Backbone as CSV, one residue per row, in Angstrom:
resi,resn,N_x,N_y,N_z,CA_x,CA_y,CA_z,C_x,C_y,C_z
1,MET,9.482,29.225,14.148,8.140,29.417,14.677,8.227,30.045,16.059
2,SER,7.113,30.610,16.462,7.074,31.215,17.783,7.080,30.122,18.849
3,SER,7.342,30.532,20.057,7.385,29.600,21.171,5.988,29.072,21.462
4,PRO,5.870,27.806,21.874,4.548,27.272,22.203,3.975,27.889,23.463
5,HIS,4.776,28.673,24.179,4.292,29.309,25.401,3.559,30.613,25.130
6,ASP,3.583,31.096,23.873,2.850,32.312,23.509,1.361,32.071,23.692
7,GLU,0.628,33.134,23.953,-0.811,33.043,24.188,-1.584,32.992,22.865
8,VAL,-1.296,32.056,22.032,-1.972,31.892,20.753,-2.697,30.555,20.790
9,SER,-3.965,30.549,20.359,-4.699,29.286,20.384,-4.095,28.329,19.360
10,PRO,-3.902,27.082,19.751,-3.284,26.126,18.831,-4.202,25.819,17.650
11,GLN,-3.684,26.025,16.449,-4.440,25.764,15.228,-3.573,24.971,14.271
12,VAL,-4.226,24.368,13.311,-3.504,23.629,12.288,-2.619,24.576,11.486
13,THR,-1.489,24.080,11.045,-0.612,24.860,10.182,-1.393,25.198,8.911
14,PRO,-1.520,26.481,8.580,-2.328,26.864,7.413,-1.936,26.152,6.119
15,SER,-0.658,25.946,5.905,-0.234,25.285,4.665,-0.587,23.800,4.655
16,ALA,-0.909,23.236,5.825,-1.279,21.815,5.897,-2.780,21.592,5.683
17,CYS,-3.586,22.641,5.828,-5.042,22.502,5.689,-5.465,21.853,4.369
18,PRO,-4.962,22.312,3.226,-5.376,21.671,1.974,-5.032,20.177,1.920
19,MET,-3.873,19.813,2.454,-3.498,18.400,2.468,-4.492,17.575,3.292
20,PHE,-4.836,18.067,4.473,-5.777,17.344,5.324,-7.156,17.264,4.668
21,GLN,-7.571,18.338,4.015,-8.870,18.336,3.341,-8.905,17.340,2.191
22,VAL,-7.879,17.336,1.368,-7.820,16.396,0.240,-7.753,14.966,0.755
23,LEU,-6.951,14.742,1.768,-6.835,13.395,2.341,-8.188,12.910,2.865
24,ALA,-8.881,13.746,3.610,-10.193,13.362,4.142,-11.177,13.083,3.010
25,PHE,-11.184,13.924,1.989,-12.090,13.745,0.854,-11.779,12.455,0.106
26,LYS,-10.496,12.202,-0.166,-10.110,11.004,-0.919,-10.371,9.729,-0.127
27,LEU,-10.138,9.765,1.175,-10.451,8.592,1.995,-11.950,8.313,1.973
28,HIS,-12.748,9.372,2.062,-14.204,9.211,2.010,-14.636,8.638,0.655
29,GLN,-14.049,9.143,-0.428,-14.357,8.618,-1.764,-14.011,7.138,-1.873
30,LEU,-12.822,6.785,-1.403,-12.405,5.380,-1.456,-13.344,4.491,-0.651
31,GLU,-13.764,4.987,0.508,-14.667,4.210,1.354,-15.989,3.946,0.634
32,GLN,-16.458,4.923,-0.142,-17.714,4.769,-0.877,-17.565,3.834,-2.079
33,LEU,-16.388,3.819,-2.698,-16.180,3.070,-3.934,-15.743,1.619,-3.735
34,LEU,-15.011,1.348,-2.667,-14.414,0.024,-2.480,-15.207,-0.817,-1.492
35,SER,-15.037,-2.109,-1.608,-15.613,-3.001,-0.598,-14.898,-2.728,0.724
36,HIS,-15.496,-3.181,1.810,-14.929,-2.924,3.133,-13.511,-3.476,3.251
37,SER,-13.290,-4.695,2.795,-11.957,-5.306,2.939,-10.914,-4.593,2.074
38,LEU,-11.303,-4.194,0.853,-10.365,-3.458,0.007,-10.069,-2.078,0.579
39,PHE,-11.099,-1.421,1.096,-10.887,-0.101,1.683,-9.984,-0.189,2.912
40,THR,-10.191,-1.211,3.731,-9.355,-1.391,4.915,-7.893,-1.551,4.513
41,ALA,-7.640,-2.365,3.514,-6.262,-2.537,3.030,-5.721,-1.224,2.474
42,ALA,-6.566,-0.467,1.781,-6.138,0.786,1.162,-5.784,1.837,2.211
43,TRP,-6.659,2.054,3.216,-6.355,3.105,4.186,-5.130,2.742,5.016
44,LYS,-4.935,1.446,5.280,-3.742,1.036,6.030,-2.472,1.317,5.223
45,LYS,-2.531,1.051,3.922,-1.374,1.322,3.061,-1.122,2.826,2.968
46,ILE,-2.185,3.604,2.844,-2.050,5.065,2.789,-1.428,5.584,4.083
47,ALA,-1.904,5.097,5.221,-1.369,5.539,6.511,0.115,5.190,6.638
48,THR,0.468,3.991,6.230,1.864,3.553,6.303,2.750,4.409,5.398
49,GLN,2.265,4.689,4.199,3.044,5.514,3.274,3.135,6.964,3.766
50,LEU,2.075,7.479,4.356,2.113,8.836,4.924,3.113,8.908,6.072
51,ASN,3.135,7.885,6.910,4.087,7.819,8.014,5.513,7.945,7.477
52,THR,5.823,7.154,6.459,7.159,7.179,5.859,7.442,8.534,5.221
53,PHE,6.475,9.064,4.485,6.653,10.358,3.820,6.909,11.468,4.830
54,ILE,6.097,11.540,5.870,6.242,12.608,6.864,7.592,12.498,7.561
55,LEU,8.004,11.282,7.895,9.301,11.102,8.539,10.439,11.520,7.607
56,GLU,10.450,10.957,6.402,11.589,11.153,5.499,11.611,12.514,4.815
57,GLU,10.455,13.013,4.416,10.414,14.239,3.614,10.115,15.508,4.414
58,LEU,9.531,15.364,5.583,9.220,16.542,6.393,10.164,16.631,7.587
59,ILE,10.174,15.601,8.413,10.951,15.660,9.647,12.453,15.620,9.377
60,LEU,12.897,14.670,8.572,14.337,14.505,8.366,14.922,15.488,7.349
61,GLU,14.092,16.341,6.771,14.573,17.344,5.816,14.505,18.764,6.365
62,ASN,14.111,18.920,7.623,13.967,20.247,8.219,14.576,20.269,9.609
63,THR,14.781,21.468,10.131,15.159,21.609,11.535,13.967,22.210,12.264
64,PHE,13.887,21.941,13.552,12.728,22.350,14.339,13.165,23.044,15.614
65,ASN,12.581,24.215,15.857,12.742,24.823,17.172,11.616,24.293,18.051
66,GLU,11.546,24.777,19.269,10.542,24.288,20.208,9.121,24.503,19.684
67,GLY,8.874,25.678,19.127,7.537,25.989,18.601,7.192,25.158,17.381
68,GLY,8.147,24.972,16.486,7.917,24.173,15.284,7.646,22.718,15.610
69,ALA,8.391,22.176,16.573,8.182,20.785,16.988,6.794,20.625,17.624
70,ALA,6.409,21.589,18.454,5.082,21.537,19.087,3.981,21.640,18.030
71,GLN,4.188,22.493,17.016,3.198,22.637,15.946,3.077,21.348,15.137
72,LEU,4.198,20.719,14.829,4.162,19.444,14.116,3.377,18.407,14.907
73,GLN,3.672,18.309,16.192,2.961,17.347,17.033,1.465,17.661,17.073
74,LEU,1.114,18.944,17.163,-0.293,19.346,17.159,-0.967,18.955,15.848
75,ASP,-0.304,19.223,14.723,-0.874,18.869,13.417,-1.114,17.370,13.302
76,MET,-0.210,16.592,13.856,-0.355,15.137,13.776,-1.472,14.645,14.700
77,THR,-1.440,15.084,15.968,-2.375,14.537,16.955,-3.785,15.104,16.861
78,ARG,-3.928,16.324,16.355,-5.261,16.918,16.280,-5.867,16.916,14.887
79,ASN,-5.058,16.583,13.895,-5.574,16.644,12.534,-5.380,15.349,11.759
80,LEU,-4.147,14.871,11.682,-3.898,13.676,10.885,-4.464,12.423,11.546
81,PHE,-4.116,12.181,12.785,-4.584,10.957,13.446,-6.108,10.873,13.514
82,PRO,-6.806,11.979,13.836,-8.274,11.898,13.848,-8.889,11.532,12.494
83,LEU,-8.225,11.878,11.399,-8.746,11.460,10.092,-8.825,9.938,10.006
84,PHE,-7.843,9.272,10.574,-7.802,7.813,10.515,-8.539,7.165,11.685
85,ARG,-8.895,7.948,12.700,-9.634,7.407,13.841,-11.035,6.951,13.418
86,GLN,-11.495,7.414,12.278,-12.778,6.951,11.751,-12.711,5.481,11.357
87,TYR,-11.493,4.994,11.107,-11.326,3.641,10.584,-10.669,2.694,11.580
88,THR,-10.073,3.238,12.625,-9.435,2.421,13.645,-9.431,3.187,14.961
89,GLN,-9.518,2.447,16.062,-9.496,3.109,17.364,-8.108,3.642,17.723
90,ASN,-7.083,3.050,17.112,-5.722,3.445,17.458,-4.908,3.776,16.207
91,PRO,-5.147,4.934,15.598,-4.401,5.288,14.390,-2.914,5.515,14.643
92,ASP,-2.549,5.773,15.904,-1.146,6.005,16.245,-0.263,4.823,15.840
93,VAL,-0.829,3.636,15.825,-0.077,2.434,15.450,0.475,2.568,14.034
94,TYR,-0.275,3.202,13.161,0.126,3.329,11.757,1.068,4.509,11.535
95,PHE,1.237,5.324,12.568,2.122,6.487,12.492,3.157,6.437,13.615
96,SER,3.627,5.250,13.924,4.517,5.077,15.075,5.850,5.798,14.900
97,GLN,6.403,5.813,13.701,7.665,6.523,13.487,7.474,8.030,13.667
98,VAL,6.400,8.558,13.136,6.118,9.987,13.288,5.890,10.320,14.759
99,ASN,5.154,9.470,15.461,4.917,9.682,16.894,6.221,9.738,17.669
100,GLU,7.096,8.772,17.422,8.369,8.734,18.139,9.251,9.920,17.765
101,ALA,9.236,10.305,16.492,10.016,11.466,16.066,9.498,12.730,16.763
102,CYS,8.181,12.880,16.863,7.605,14.039,17.563,8.010,14.033,19.038
103,THR,8.041,12.865,19.640,8.474,12.758,21.041,9.905,13.239,21.193
104,LEU,10.776,12.805,20.286,12.178,13.237,20.346,12.318,14.733,20.096
105,LEU,11.538,15.256,19.160,11.633,16.678,18.827,11.096,17.580,19.928
106,THR,10.146,17.078,20.719,9.520,17.916,21.751,10.065,17.655,23.148
107,MET,11.119,16.843,23.246,11.747,16.617,24.550,12.325,17.921,25.078
108,LYS,12.491,17.981,26.371,13.159,19.137,26.959,14.496,19.321,26.251
109,PRO,14.944,20.554,26.113,16.227,20.767,25.428,17.339,19.932,26.050
110,LEU,18.108,19.337,25.188,19.243,18.530,25.612,20.511,19.368,25.501
111,PRO,21.527,19.043,26.274,22.792,19.775,26.132,23.312,19.644,24.708
112,SER,23.746,20.757,24.120,24.206,20.695,22.736,25.412,19.785,22.582
113,GLU,26.214,19.638,23.614,27.358,18.721,23.530,26.860,17.287,23.340
114,PHE,25.770,16.932,24.026,25.189,15.601,23.864,24.676,15.428,22.440
115,LEU,23.956,16.433,21.941,23.400,16.344,20.594,24.484,16.320,19.519
116,ARG,25.524,17.112,19.729,26.593,17.179,18.734,27.279,15.825,18.587
117,ASN,27.406,15.122,19.680,28.125,13.843,19.667,27.190,12.641,19.713
118,ILE,25.919,12.857,19.403,24.954,11.757,19.468,25.325,10.676,18.457
119,LYS,25.342,9.480,18.959,25.620,8.304,18.131,24.540,7.280,18.427
120,PRO,24.277,6.380,17.491,23.239,5.376,17.742,23.403,4.643,19.066
121,SER,24.631,4.402,19.475,24.851,3.685,20.731,24.468,4.512,21.959
122,LYS,24.315,5.835,21.793,23.971,6.708,22.919,22.465,6.958,23.031
123,VAL,21.684,6.533,22.058,20.247,6.835,22.064,19.571,6.280,23.309
124,ASP,19.983,5.094,23.770,19.337,4.514,24.949,19.615,5.323,26.219
125,LEU,20.576,6.224,26.191,20.828,7.100,27.339,19.685,8.083,27.565
126,LEU,18.860,8.288,26.545,17.733,9.215,26.666,16.607,8.644,27.516
127,LYS,16.675,7.364,27.804,15.652,6.672,28.616,14.281,6.708,27.949
128,ILE,14.278,6.670,26.630,13.034,6.586,25.867,13.060,5.265,25.129
129,HIS,12.005,4.506,25.314,11.943,3.209,24.640,11.384,3.405,23.236
130,LEU,12.236,3.240,22.247,11.822,3.400,20.859,11.576,2.032,20.234
131,LYS,10.413,1.896,19.627,10.074,0.640,18.954,10.090,0.790,17.444
132,ALA,9.645,1.944,16.941,9.462,2.126,15.505,10.703,2.704,14.826
133,LEU,11.398,3.579,15.499,12.584,4.201,14.918,13.817,3.376,15.267
134,THR,14.689,3.232,14.302,15.980,2.617,14.597,16.823,3.635,15.358
135,ASP,17.904,3.185,15.942,18.796,4.115,16.642,19.373,5.146,15.675
136,HIS,19.659,4.732,14.452,20.175,5.670,13.453,19.122,6.730,13.109
137,GLN,17.869,6.307,12.936,16.807,7.268,12.644,16.614,8.230,13.819
138,ALA,16.660,7.703,15.038,16.507,8.548,16.224,17.611,9.603,16.273
139,CYS,18.841,9.213,15.952,19.950,10.184,15.899,19.675,11.242,14.843
140,ASP,19.197,10.819,13.681,18.887,11.773,12.617,17.802,12.753,13.058
141,VAL,16.793,12.259,13.749,15.728,13.144,14.242,16.295,14.123,15.261
142,LEU,17.096,13.635,16.194,17.680,14.517,17.205,18.550,15.599,16.574
143,ARG,19.189,15.281,15.478,20.014,16.276,14.773,19.156,17.348,14.105
144,ARG,17.866,17.132,14.012,16.946,18.105,13.413,16.563,19.193,14.408
145,ARG,16.937,19.026,15.650,16.603,20.022,16.668,17.442,21.266,16.459
146,VAL,16.804,22.408,16.496,17.452,23.658,16.152,18.567,24.020,17.119
147,GLU,18.489,23.599,18.363,19.563,23.975,19.299,20.897,23.396,18.851
148,LEU,20.867,22.266,18.162,22.090,21.715,17.609,22.525,22.538,16.395
149,ALA,21.595,22.847,15.520,21.912,23.610,14.313,22.475,24.982,14.682
150,LEU,21.892,25.634,15.670,22.373,26.958,16.073,23.749,26.877,16.718
151,ASP,23.992,25.807,17.449,25.269,25.653,18.128,26.396,25.381,17.137
152,VAL,26.080,24.727,16.038,27.087,24.376,15.032,27.438,25.578,14.174
153,ILE,26.464,26.475,13.950,26.668,27.630,13.056,27.718,28.575,13.610
């Protein structure tokens, strides 16, 4: 992806638009069909499963340059989280792993030597307090940064 410093207005990733539209429509349908307590349980389960899916199938299966990481964070904070803000004041709680992964992906570039040798025991050297991601998951996310991939090639 292009650098986030380019003079382009931040927009949702075009390929993500249909997903967000279907999700919003289905959540609205569920809200109309289910009792309040059942719907609350349902949207919480959906949010939790989406958090896991995005972490495991999107973040941990791809590499990200600076622009791609910024775009992912934008898609999450301006599109996904607001969908759930209709049901809770703090949707970030249900996407804590994705939030922490985005934080790691959008950190200032780290020395490739640090990234190449990153081990779970070294994660606390980043001075980021992680609650949702394990140290192993944090290492896996850091390995998704393109500066490491380019340095290894």
